[in-house]
N, C-alpha and C positions, 0 to 999 in steps of 0.2 A: 386681236393681237395679245400674245401672252405677256404676263408681267415679267419685268426684267429680273434676272438673278441679282441678288444683293449680298453684301458682306457687312457684318456689324463690326466696326473697327474696335479693337482692343477688348471686346466684351466676351468673346468665346460663345456668342449666341448665334445659332444657325437658323436659317429659314428666311422667307421673303416677307411674311406678314406677321410681324410681332405685335401682340395686342397692346403693349405698353411703350416699348422703346420707339420714339418717333423717328421720322425720316432724317432728322438731324444727324443721326449716327450712321446713316446708310450711305455707302458709296455704291453707286450703280456701276456694276461691272462692265456693262455694255457702254463703252465710251469713257470709262474711268472718270466720271464726273463727280466732284465733291459736292455733297448736298449740305446746305446750311438752312436753318430755320431761325432767323434772328429774333423772332418774338418769344422763343423758348429760352429758359435761363441756362447759364453756364454751358457745359459741354453738350447739353441737349440741343442747344441752338447753334453752337459752333464747336465741333470736336477738337479744334486747335486752341481753344481758349484755356487759359490758366488763371490762377488766382490773381496774379499781378495785372492781368488784362480784363478781368471780370468787372464790369461797371458797377456791380453791387458792392464791391469790397470797399471798406473804409480806407481812404488813401493814407491816413496816419498809421493805421495798422500795417499796410503794405510797406510804407517807408521803414518802419521798425523791423519788419521781416527781411527786407532787402539787405540790411546790414549783415545778415547771416546767410543770405541766399536761400532762405526758406520760403520766399514768395514764389519760387519757381517749382515745377514738378520735381519730386524727389527722384533720384536715379533708380533704375531698376535694380533690386537687390540681387546678389549672386546666389540666392537660395529661393526655394518655393516650398509649398506645403508638403511636398514629397521628399525634400532633401533630408540627408542624415541629420539626426538631432545635434550631433557635435558641430556640424557646420552652421545650423540655425543658431545655436547658442553663441557661437563665435561672432556671428554677424550682429546678433542682438546686444551682446556685451559691448561691442564697438559703438553701436547706435546709442546705447545708454550713455556712454562717455561723451559723445557728441552733443546730445540733447542737454545733458547736465551742464556742459560748458556754456551753451546758449542761454539756458534759463538762469544760470548764475550771473551772466552778463546783463540780462534784462532786469534782474532784481538788485544786483550789486550797486551800492552807492545811494540807494534810496534812504531817506531818513528813517530812523527806527520808529516803530509804532509805539506810542506812549500809552501809559495807563494799563499795561498788561504785564503779568508775571508768568513764568513758565517753570515747569519741573518735570521730572520723569518718574515713572513707576515701571517695575518689571513684574510681569505676571506669567504664570506657567500655562502653556498651551496644552490642548488635548493630545497633541502628539509628543508631549514631553519636552518641547522646546520652550525657550524663554521668549517672551514678547515684550518689546519696549513700547510703552505708551508715553506720548508727549502731551502733557497737560498744560493748556494755556488758559489763563483766567483773568478776568478784570481785576485790577488791583483794588478797586473799591466796589462794594455792593452792599445793599441793605437787606438782602434776603435771598432765598433760592432763585436761581435763574435757569433757563433752558440749557441743555448740553447738546453739542453736536459731536458725534463720533465720525471722524473724517478718515476716508480711505483715499490715498493719492492716486493720480493718474499714472499711465504707463502701460496700459493693456494687460495688467496683472503680471507683467513680465519685467518691467524696467522701473528705475527710480527708487527713491527712498523717502520715507516720511521726514528724515533728517535733512533733506535737500533744502536749499535756501528758499526756493519759491514756495514750497509747501509750508515751511516754517513761517514765512511771512503771511501766507493765506490764513493760517490758524491765528496768528496775531491780529490780523484785520478783523476776523470774526469775533475774537475775544474783546476787541475794542468796542464792539457793538453790544457788550454786556453778556456775552455767552461764555460758558465753559466749553472748550474745544479739546477733544482728545484725538490725537493722531495715532493710528495704529501702524507700527512698523511690521507689516506682514511679510511673510516669505514670498518671493517672486518666483515665477517660472523660469527666469533666466537672469543674467546680469550678476552684479555683486551679491545680491541676496538670493540667488538661485543656485542650481536649478531645483525648484520645488513645484512641480505641476499641481494642477487641480487635484484635490480640494485644499491644499495646504494654505494658500492665502485666504480662502474663505473661512477655514477653521480659525485662523488667527483673528480675522475681523469679528467673527462671532464671539470668540473668547473675549476680545477687547470690549465688545458691546455688552456682554453679560457682566463683565467686571464693573463697567460704569453703572449699569442698572443696579447691581448689588451694593454699590457704594454711593447711592444717591444722597443719603443723609450726610455722609462724610464730605462729599463733594459740594454739598449745598446746592443741589440742582432740583428743578421742579419737573422736568420732562427730558426725554431723550429722543433725538432724531438721528438717523444715519444719513450721511451725505458724502459725495465724492464726485469727481469728474472723470469721464472716459472709463478706463478700467476700474477706477475707484467707484464710479457710479454703478458698474456691474456688481462690484463687491457689496456696495451698500444695499442695492436691491436684493441681491442673492442672500445677504445676511438676514433680511426681513423675511424672505421666502423660507429660509432655513428655520428661522425663529417660529414661523407658523407650523412647519413640519414637526419641530421638536418640542412645541408646547410652551414657549416663553414669549410669544408675540405681544402679550399685554405689557411688556416692558418697553416697547418702542411706540412712541406717539406719532412719528412721521418720518417721511423719506424725502430728501431733496436730491434729485439725480441730475447732474449736468452732463450734457453731450454723451449719453450712455452708449457704451461699446458693448452691445449685448446680443448680436445676432450670430457672430462667428461664421458668416456666410461669404466671406470675401474672396475665396478661391473661385466661386461660381455664384455671383450675386443674383438673388432672385429679382425678377423684373419689377415686383411691387415696391422694392426699396429703391425708388428712382434716384435718390440722392447719391447712391453708390456709383451711378453713371454720371449724373449731372455735375458732381463735384469731385470726381476721381482725380487724384493728383493735387488736390488743394491741401497742402501740408501733409496729408495722408494719402496713400494710394492702396488700392486693393492688392496690388503686388506686394506691398510692404506688410499689410495686415495678415495676409493668408499664412505666412510662416509663423507669425506670432500665435495664431490659433493652434498650430501644431505644437508650439512650445508649451502652451498651457495644457494641452491634452495630447501627449505624444502618440498615443495609439488611436486617437480620434474615436474614443469610446463614448464621449459625452456630448456629441455635437447637437443633440436635441434635449439635453438635460437642462431644465430651467435653472438649476443651481449653478451650472457653468455658463449657460447662455439664456438669460431670462426672457429673451424674445420669444422663446418657445413655451412659456408658461401657459397653462390651460386655465379656463375660468375657475375651476376648483382650486387651483393654486393661488388665485388672486382674491377670491371672495373673502371678505373680512379683514383685509389688510388696512393699515392706518392711512391717513391722508398722505398724498404724494404731490410733489411738484416735479414735472419733467421739463427741464430747460434744455433747449437745443440751439445750435448755431446755424444761421442761414446758409453759410458757405461750407458746411461740413459734410463729407461723404456719409457720416453716421446719422445725419439729421432725421431721416425718415424711419430708422429703426426705433429711435426715441419716440417719435410721434406715433408709431404703430403700437408701442407699449402703452403710451398714454391712452390710446383708444381701447386697448384691451382692458386696462384698469377701469375706464369709464363704463364699458359694457358689463364688467363684473360687479358694478355697484360701488366701487371704491371712490371716495372723495378725492378728486384729482384736478389739478390745473396744469396748464402748459404755457410756456413762453418761448418765443423764438427771438434770439438776439441777432438783429439784422446787421449786415455788413461785416460779420466776423467769421473767421475760420474756426475749426475745431478747437474748443476751449479758449478761444480768443478773449473772452470776457474774464478769464482768470489768469491770463499770461501777460497782457500788455498794460501794466499799471501806469507806466510812463506815457505811452502813446495815446491811450484812450481811457483816461482815468475815470470819466463819468460812466463809461460802460463797465469798467472793472468794479467800481464802488457801487454801481447800480445792482450788480449781482450780489455783492457782499451784503448790501442792505436788504435785498429780497430774501436771502437765506435767513437773515436775522428776523425779518418780519414774519416769515413763515414759522420759525421756531417760537417766537413770542406769541403767536396766534393760537397755539395748541394748548 
């Protein structure tokens, strides 16, 4: 008897015998029977599962998300990777405003972080643009301390270092005794766009070089790059660029959270299983694909490791400073971060990895009220890494 014809729901993957995608995603056409495999996680086990019904999710986080209806799958965007750039930018600008309102509400009303001062510097970028740096410092210190150059999340497309949630994140790190410098880099879309690749990377590299050049004046002992999501991409890419351009010795480490580094969301590769397992958990492949186009309008850099570090080769990675790759269990992007961790390990880089269980994409740096021990656990882990170098 021949094998039944099958269809892979929502994946755009054809064929009957896929080597990676389990039968959980398979609907047998003969008889229209829905197949589930309960022992597999997320949508691999049940294609109808969402973040709010996934038993792995921290219920406190889900309750916080439900206030803004972001515990449910996001609606399908009216654009895709092939849409006109004007339409993509219009959608992303509206998305930026929506997410900013949510993040402001999540952070607003929290007591101020004590023992921290902040100021700004303006530096000139390589493209002739001004770059604002937000410098947060412990109010009291007895000598040089480590510095973190922070790039905010938003897929290199959305948000600003001046946003309340990122300002507070820098304050929390500074309260751990670190100097934290947030780079207001140019975005591919939104209020700070449209400036596609490599504009944001150039700005982050310039900001990092300024910190390195001013170590004595800033009273810092070492420099690490750090960021979440698109900010993790830029932190990693800044380090790759530093190696290419000959100033890698100024960076002592990289701490990348939930890195958004593959750019493969229009046609997810089967080896990145979490893009199927957790699709629609805060993020969706449908949402991320047009963001890739916004960052690279002509899709000329889809395998350039400075744009998408997932594609770095061993020669790109050899000799890099120590890394931490932190991922979230319920994140579509989880497995690209773990794949990069394995590439670093294979290239001989000192690297460790952590998975923050029960959390969605960047959940450990979003929900300070709902899951404070998770939020502060990551703050302390970044500080511990910085102090260890």
